[in-house]
KEGUTOR-158005 format. One line per 8 residues: number of its first residue (from 1); their letters; for each residue y, x, z of N, C-alpha, C. Coordinates in steps of 0.05 Angstrom, whole numbers, plus 5000, padded with zeros to 4 digits. Atoms other than C-alpha are relative to their C-alpha. Layout:
N
NUM = a = Y:X:Z:Y:X:Z:Y:X:Z | ...
REM end
This chain:
140
1 = xxxxxxxx = 4977:5017:5000:5000:5000:5000:5025:5018:5000 | 4976:4983:5003:5068:5026:4982:5025:4984:5007 | 4974:5009:4994:5135:5012:5014:5019:5021:4989 | 4982:4981:5013:5189:5044:4971:5029:4994:5003 | 4971:5003:5000:5263:5056:4974:5008:4990:4973 | 4992:5011:5026:5300:5018:4920:5011:5021:4981 | 4990:4978:5018:5327:5084:4893:4978:5020:4994 | 5022:4982:5006:5258:5116:4887:4993:5000:4971
9 = xxxxxxxx = 5010:4998:5027:5228:5139:4822:4971:5011:5002 | 5029:4993:5000:5153:5146:4807:4992:5012:4973 | 5009:4988:5025:5123:5193:4756:4981:5023:5005 | 5017:4976:5000:5078:5251:4739:5014:5020:4981 | 4984:4983:5018:5126:5304:4712:4985:5026:4991 | 5014:4974:5006:5073:5359:4705:5000:5008:4971 | 5001:4993:5029:5068:5354:4629:5026:5012:4990 | 4974:4989:5007:5142:5371:4625:5001:5030:5008
17 = xxxxxxxx = 5000:4972:4990:5125:5437:4660:4976:5016:4989 | 5023:4987:5012:5063:5453:4620:4976:5002:5018 | 5022:4999:4981:5016:5439:4677:4987:4972:5001 | 5016:5024:4998:4966:5385:4696:5003:4987:5028 | 4998:5015:4975:4973:5331:4750:4972:4999:5012 | 5027:4997:4990:4910:5353:4787:4994:4987:5026 | 5005:5013:4974:4918:5312:4851:4990:4972:4997 | 5012:5026:5003:4888:5249:4821:5017:4979:4987
25 = xxxxxxxx = 4982:5020:5012:4949:5215:4792:4992:4991:4972 | 5007:5007:5028:4922:5217:4720:4977:4980:4998 | 5021:5021:5001:4862:5174:4738:5006:4977:5019 | 4993:5022:4982:4892:5134:4795:5021:4981:4988 | 4979:5016:5012:4953:5110:4757:4989:4979:4980 | 5011:5021:5018:4913:5075:4701:4984:4978:5015 | 5014:5021:4985:4874:5038:4755:5020:4982:5014 | 4981:5015:4985:4938:5014:4788:5021:4986:4982
33 = xxxxxxxx = 4980:5011:5018:4982:4997:4728:4987:4991:4974 | 5010:5005:5027:4973:4967:4659:4995:5026:4985 | 5009:4975:5013:4937:5019:4617:5022:5013:4983 | 4980:4988:5017:4993:5029:4566:5024:5011:5015 | 4978:4990:4983:5046:5038:4620:4992:5026:5013 | 5010:4975:4987:5003:5089:4657:4998:5023:4980 | 5002:4979:5020:4989:5127:4593:5027:5011:4992 | 4973:4991:5006:5063:5130:4577:5011:5019:5022
41 = xxxxxxxx = 4991:4983:4978:5079:5158:4646:4986:5027:5000 | 5016:4975:5000:5023:5209:4642:5008:5018:4976 | 4995:4984:5024:5041:5232:4571:5029:5009:4998 | 4972:4993:5003:5117:5232:4575:5011:5016:5024 | 4990:4987:4976:5126:5257:4646:5025:4986:5011 | 4975:5014:4992:5185:5208:4652:4994:4981:5023 | 5005:5018:4977:5190:5172:4719:5011:4972:4994 | 4990:5028:5002:5200:5097:4726:5013:4994:5027
49 = xxxxxxxx = 4987:5007:4975:5247:5067:4778:4983:4981:5017 | 5014:5016:4981:5222:5032:4840:4999:4970:4992 | 4999:5028:5008:5245:4964:4813:4979:4994:4979 | 5020:5004:5021:5200:4971:4752:4972:5001:5012 | 5026:4998:4988:5141:4994:4794:4994:4976:5018 | 5004:5025:4984:5152:4934:4840:4992:4977:4981 | 5007:5021:5020:5151:4888:4779:4972:5003:4990 | 5027:4995:5011:5087:4921:4755:4978:4998:5022
57 = xxxxxxxx = 5019:5003:4979:5054:4913:4823:4991:5026:5013 | 5008:4975:4986:5048:4987:4843:5012:5001:5027 | 4985:5000:4974:5099:4978:4899:4997:4973:5013 | 5003:5025:4986:5084:4925:4951:5027:4989:5010 | 4974:5009:4989:5153:4923:4983:5021:5021:4992 | 4978:4982:5008:5219:4952:4959:5025:4992:5017 | 4978:5005:4982:5277:4959:5008:5020:5022:4997 | 4981:4977:5000:5341:5000:5016:4988:5024:5015
65 = xxxxxxxx = 5012:4976:4990:5325:5072:5032:5001:5002:5031 | 4998:4998:4971:5349:5067:5104:4981:4981:5015 | 5018:5019:4988:5299:5010:5116:4970:5006:4995 | 5027:4995:5008:5236:5042:5088:4981:5003:5024 | 5017:4995:4977:5207:5067:5154:4996:4974:5016 | 5002:5025:4985:5222:5001:5190:4982:4980:4986 | 5016:5019:5015:5191:4961:5134:4971:5008:4999 | 5028:4990:4999:5129:5005:5132:4987:4994:5027
73 = xxxxxxxx = 5010:5006:4973:5121:4997:5207:4995:4970:5003 | 5004:5029:4999:5130:4922:5199:4974:4991:4986 | 5025:5006:5014:5075:4919:5147:4976:5009:5016 | 5022:4990:4984:5030:4962:5191:4995:4982:5024 | 5002:5018:4977:5044:4916:5251:4987:4974:4991 | 5011:5026:5010:5028:4854:5209:4970:5003:4996 | 5029:4995:5004:4961:4885:5189:4986:5004:5026 | 5011:4994:4974:4949:4911:5259:4996:4976:5018
81 = xxxxxxxx = 5003:5024:4983:4956:4842:5289:4975:4984:4993 | 5024:5013:5009:4894:4820:5251:4975:5013:5012 | 5025:4989:4989:4821:4830:5273:4993:5025:4985 | 5005:4974:5013:4806:4904:5259:4975:5001:4983 | 5025:5000:5015:4734:4894:5237:5003:4984:4974 | 4996:5017:5023:4753:4838:5190:5018:5013:4979 | 4982:4986:5018:4810:4879:5160:4985:5023:4987 | 5015:4977:5010:4766:4941:5153:4979:4992:4979
89 = xxxxxxxx = 5021:5009:5019:4708:4904:5119:5012:4988:4975 | 4987:5012:5023:4755:4864:5074:5011:5021:4981 | 4990:4979:5017:4789:4927:5050:4978:5017:4987 | 5022:4986:5012:4723:4962:5039:4990:4987:4975 | 5010:5014:5023:4700:4908:4992:5022:4999:4978 | 4979:5002:5019:4768:4900:4959:5004:5027:4984 | 4997:4974:5013:4771:4975:4944:4978:5005:4979 | 5022:4997:5019:4705:4969:4906:5003:4982:4976
97 = xxxxxxxx = 4997:5021:5020:4730:4913:4862:5000:5010:4971 | 4999:4990:5028:4743:4955:4800:4978:5019:4993 | 5021:4980:5005:4685:5003:4807:4972:4988:5000 | 5027:5010:4997:4626:4960:4825:4993:4978:4980 | 5009:5022:5017:4584:4912:4784:5002:4975:5017 | 5000:5026:4986:4584:4839:4802:4978:4999:5021 | 5023:4999:4981:4516:4848:4835:5007:5017:5024 | 4993:4982:4978:4541:4907:4876:5021:4988:5018
105 = xxxxxxxx = 4979:5012:4985:4603:4869:4897:4990:4977:5017 | 5011:5022:4984:4564:4808:4919:4984:5012:5024 | 5015:4987:4978:4518:4854:4960:5018:5011:5021 | 4981:4989:4981:4577:4889:4992:5014:4977:5015 | 4987:5023:4987:4611:4822:5006:4981:4987:5020 | 5019:5012:4982:4548:4794:5037:4996:5017:5025 | 5004:4982:4977:4538:4855:5081:5025:4999:5018 | 4976:5002:4984:4611:4852:5103:5002:4974:5015
113 = xxxxxxxx = 5000:5026:4987:4606:4778:5118:4982:4999:5024 | 5019:4999:4977:4545:4789:5162:5012:5015:5023 | 4988:4984:4979:4580:4844:5200:5023:4986:5014 | 4976:5013:4988:4644:4805:5210:4992:4975:5015 | 5007:5025:4987:4613:4737:5226:4983:5003:5024 | 5016:4996:4976:4566:4767:5277:5015:5016:5022 | 4984:4985:4981:4623:4802:5313:5012:4983:5023 | 4986:5014:4978:4657:4784:5379:5026:4989:4990
121 = xxxxxxxx = 4974:5009:5011:4722:4779:5340:4998:4973:4985 | 5004:5025:5015:4693:4723:5297:4999:4976:5019 | 5000:5022:4980:4684:4682:5360:5028:4997:5012 | 4974:5000:4987:4751:4702:5390:5021:4987:4982 | 4979:5011:5018:4793:4683:5329:5002:4970:5001 | 4999:5030:4999:4775:4609:5325:5005:4990:5028 | 4995:5009:4972:4774:4603:5401:5030:5002:5007 | 4972:4996:4994:4844:4632:5407:5017:4980:4985
129 = xxxxxxxx = 4986:5020:5015:4867:4585:5352:4999:4973:5014 | 5003:5026:4986:4839:4524:5388:5015:4999:5026 | 4986:4999:4974:4869:4547:5454:5030:5006:4997 | 4972:4995:5007:4936:4560:5419:5011:5025:5014 | 4992:4975:4988:4940:4632:5442:4995:5023:4980 | 5005:4977:5017:4942:4700:5410:4972:5011:5005 | 5027:4989:4996:4873:4730:5399:5001:5028:5012 | 5003:4973:4988:4850:4791:5437:4977:5013:4985
137 = xxxx = 5021:4989:5016:4812:4832:5386:4987:5024:5013 | 5015:4978:4989:4758:4881:5406:4990:5019:4978 | 5008:4983:5022:4742:4908:5337:4970:5003:4997 | 5029:5000:5002:4669:4892:5344:4989:4972:5001
REM end
């Protein structure tokens, strides 16, 4: 997840210097953006502004530069307020979405469901909702 300053720019300038972007950007960018946009960034080395990356879905939240840390902490707090096991398992399956086959994804989803629904947190969440109180997560 990316929280970016509205004046940020995103790119892979290595080709302008005669070198290769060896930290993973050349294969991660095409997974995160439309293929033709990613290929343009990789081949030209020209950066795109945060606004465009927000429109394309690479950036989750775009805020003034002085608010980036506070917004990132707010996003982290929002995620942290949820059941840790449910978040962890949901993200594990979501991260496999582009790499796995349908069969593999169903297997991963079923395994995650079993782990989450058999947890203490799966009992605590609905109970807290019924009792109109904040849940106390245990992460198990």
